[in-house]
C-alpha positions, 0 to 999 in steps of 0.5 A, spaced: 640 124 416 634 120 417 633 115 422 632 108 418 631 101 422 632 095 419 628 089 421 630 082 419 625 076 418 626 074 425 623 081 427 617 079 422 616 073 425 615 076 432 610 080 429 606 075 425 601 074 431 598 081 429 599 087 426 605 091 426 602 097 430 608 099 434 611 102 427 605 105 425 601 112 426 595 113 424 596 120 420 600 121 414 607 124 416 609 131 415 615 129 411 617 123 407 616 116 410 620 111 406 620 103 407 625 099 403 624 091 403 630 087 400 628 080 398 634 078 402 638 080 408 645 080 408 648 074 409 643 070 404 642 070 397 636 070 393 634 064 390 634 063 382 627 062 380 624 056 376 623 058 369 615 061 368 615 061 376 619 068 378 623 069 384 620 066 390 620 073 393 616 076 387 611 070 388 610 071 395 609 079 393 604 077 388 600 073 392 600 078 398 598 083 393 591 079 392 589 082 399 591 090 397 586 092 404 591 089 408 596 095 412 602 096 408 607 093 413 603 087 415 603 086 407 610 086 407 610 082 414 607 076 410 611 077 404 617 076 408 615 070 411 612 067 405 619 068 402 622 064 407 617 059 407 618 058 400 625 057 400 625 053 407 628 060 410 635 060 406 632 066 403 630 071 408 628 078 407 629 084 410 626 091 411 629 098 412 624 104 415 623 111 417 620 112 424 612 113 424 610 109 418 602 110 417 597 105 417 596 106 409 593 101 405 594 100 397 587 100 396 581 104 400 577 100 405 569 101 406 568 105 413 576 106 414 578 113 413 583 113 407 587 120 406 591 117 400 589 122 394 595 120 389 597 112 388 603 112 384 608 106 382 614 105 378 615 098 376 622 095 373 624 088 371 631 087 368 631 080 365 636 081 359 643 084 360 647 085 354 654 086 357 656 079 359 652 078 365 647 073 366 640 073 364 635 075 371 630 069 369 623 071 369 624 078 372 620 082 367 614 077 367 614 078 375 615 085 374 609 085 369 604 081 374 606 086 380 604 092 376 598 089 373 596 087 381 597 095 382 593 097 376 587 093 379 588 097 386 588 103 382 595 105 382 597 109 376 603 105 374 610 106 370 613 100 367 619 098 364 622 091 362 629 091 361 631 098 362 638 101 361 641 106 365 638 112 361 631 109 362 632 108 370 634 116 370 629 118 366 623 114 369 626 115 376 625 123 374 618 122 372 616 118 378 619 123 383 615 129 379 609 124 380 609 123 387 610 131 389 603 131 390 599 131 397 597 125 400 601 121 396 602 113 396 608 111 392 611 104 390 617 103 387 619 095 385 625 093 382 627 085 379 633 084 376 641 084 378 644 088 383 651 089 387 652 092 394 659 097 395 660 099 402 653 098 404 650 101 399 645 097 394 646 099 386 641 096 381 644 094 374 641 097 368 641 092 362 646 096 358 651 095 364 657 092 361 661 087 365 669 088 365 674 083 363 678 084 369 677 087 376 670 091 376 671 098 379 666 101 384 666 107 380 664 104 374 658 101 378 656 108 381 657 112 375 652 107 371 647 103 376 642 106 380 643 107 388 637 105 392 639 111 396 636 115 391 630 112 393 631 113 401 633 120 400 626 122 396 623 129 399 616 132 397 613 138 400 607 134 401 605 128 405 608 122 402 610 115 403 614 111 399 615 103 399 621 101 395 621 093 394 627 091 391 628 083 388 636 084 386 640 078 385 647 080 388 651 075 384 652 079 377 659 080 378 661 074 382 668 071 381 670 078 379 674 082 384 672 089 385 676 095 388 
């Protein structure tokens, strides 16, 4: 099992005075290296966005994507700090990483060696839920803005608004095929609702049906998309995967689970 390290915004703030060099290596890894940033750490909730503005995390991310030449970990560092500032520190992003994240950038920089040969992104925004779950305000609009920034940076982007369970499985399978190429930098972005079960994060498709009574964890596991699928990604070639998860965790609030 690969070793994962979790950093809260406190760790990000300690890195704010300089680049996160301690976690970076210069070459692509021999195996897949994974970074997952969640829009809120445990014990904190995502903030409901204002109509037309998107969530604070997505707003911060879009702002930072204007500087794609920044090393990825530094970009995520600044996204976390900006999110905390926008929410007066009521929302604190957290990050989970494997060891030895290379100093890759979303965009190449003149004069700096860039071994990235394949830039691929999958961006999902789930806003309009059908099964008794409240809408995720502006998730599609924010996801589209992120997708546009990534395209401007040179990424090949697959994008979907309001993905069903079938859409998520199909698009992930296509994404996983696309990233199994030499020297790939892959980005997965999700905005919508999610739920946590025994420490495992699940992303809810728009056709997930909220039960009338207590919800069962088996129903979620069978229908929803596990973030563990991303962290367990494998490739025979050097790969860096960055997963950015902005998932409101209150979709099943008020319902007991078992």
